C-alpha positions as CSV (number, residue, x, y, z in Angstrom):
1,M,0.0,0.0,-0.1
2,E,1.3,3.4,-0.9
3,V,0.3,6.7,0.8
4,N,1.1,10.0,-0.7
5,I,0.7,13.2,1.3
6,L,0.4,16.6,-0.7
7,L,0.5,19.9,1.0
8,N,-0.6,23.2,-0.2
9,K,-2.5,21.7,-3.1
10,R,-6.1,22.8,-4.0
11,V,-8.5,20.0,-4.9
12,I,-11.1,21.1,-7.3
13,D,-12.9,17.7,-8.1
14,Y,-12.9,14.0,-7.5
15,R,-14.6,11.9,-10.2
16,D,-14.1,8.5,-11.9
17,H,-11.6,7.5,-9.2
18,K,-9.4,10.4,-10.0
19,V,-8.4,13.4,-7.7
20,I,-8.3,16.6,-9.8
21,L,-5.9,19.4,-8.5
22,E,-6.2,23.0,-9.4
23,D,-2.9,22.9,-11.4
24,G,-4.4,20.2,-13.7
25,I,-2.7,17.2,-12.2
26,E,-4.9,14.1,-12.0
27,I,-4.2,11.5,-9.3
28,A,-5.8,8.0,-9.9
29,T,-7.0,6.5,-6.6
30,R,-9.7,4.5,-5.1
31,T,-9.3,5.8,-1.6
32,F,-9.2,9.6,-1.1
33,I,-8.9,11.3,2.3
34,W,-8.9,15.0,2.3
35,V,-8.5,17.5,5.2
36,S,-8.4,21.2,5.2
37,G,-7.8,24.0,7.5
38,V,-10.5,26.4,8.7
39,T,-10.2,29.9,10.0
40,G,-12.7,31.3,12.6
41,V,-14.5,34.3,12.0
42,T,-16.6,36.2,14.6
43,I,-20.3,36.4,13.7
44,G,-22.6,39.1,15.0
45,N,-21.9,39.7,18.6
46,M,-19.8,36.6,19.2
47,N,-17.0,37.1,21.6
48,P,-13.7,37.4,19.9
49,S,-11.9,35.6,22.7
50,L,-13.5,32.4,21.3
51,I,-11.0,32.6,18.5
52,G,-8.1,30.5,19.4
53,R,-4.6,29.7,18.1
54,G,-4.5,29.5,14.3
55,G,-7.6,31.6,14.0
56,R,-9.8,28.6,14.8
57,I,-12.9,28.7,16.9
58,W,-12.4,27.0,20.4
59,G,-14.4,23.8,20.6
60,S,-14.9,20.5,18.9
61,M,-17.4,19.6,16.1
62,A,-17.9,16.4,14.1
63,T,-20.3,15.4,11.4
64,V,-21.7,12.0,12.2
65,G,-24.1,11.5,9.3
66,R,-26.6,13.2,7.1
67,N,-28.0,16.1,9.3
68,R,-26.4,14.7,12.3
69,A,-23.4,16.1,14.2
70,V,-22.0,16.8,17.6
71,A,-20.5,20.1,18.8
72,E,-19.0,21.2,22.1
73,F,-17.9,24.7,23.0
74,S,-16.9,25.4,26.5
75,K,-20.0,24.5,28.5
76,V,-22.4,24.3,25.6
77,Q,-22.9,20.9,24.0
78,M,-25.3,20.1,21.2
79,Q,-26.2,17.2,18.9
80,G,-28.3,16.4,16.1
81,W,-29.5,18.7,13.3
82,L,-28.7,22.1,15.2
83,A,-25.0,20.9,15.7
84,W,-24.9,19.9,12.0
85,V,-26.1,23.4,10.9
86,M,-23.3,24.9,13.1
């Protein structure tokens, strides 16, 4: 099994078992794991102190399935559709 890790590449599509990068390179694969960074932005009257290191919002979020997720921010915990919308 071979694993290739590419950094600072923008993925624009995945079709027909190929990852298509912004620079036109196509990578044939049956298994594709993609991760990306996220930068937190304050919304409305959100407390700016919630933005942590790297510009990310403090807390944890995970999508569990279609319209299902879990989210935890300090003392606030939510699950289900509302967490998914967050």
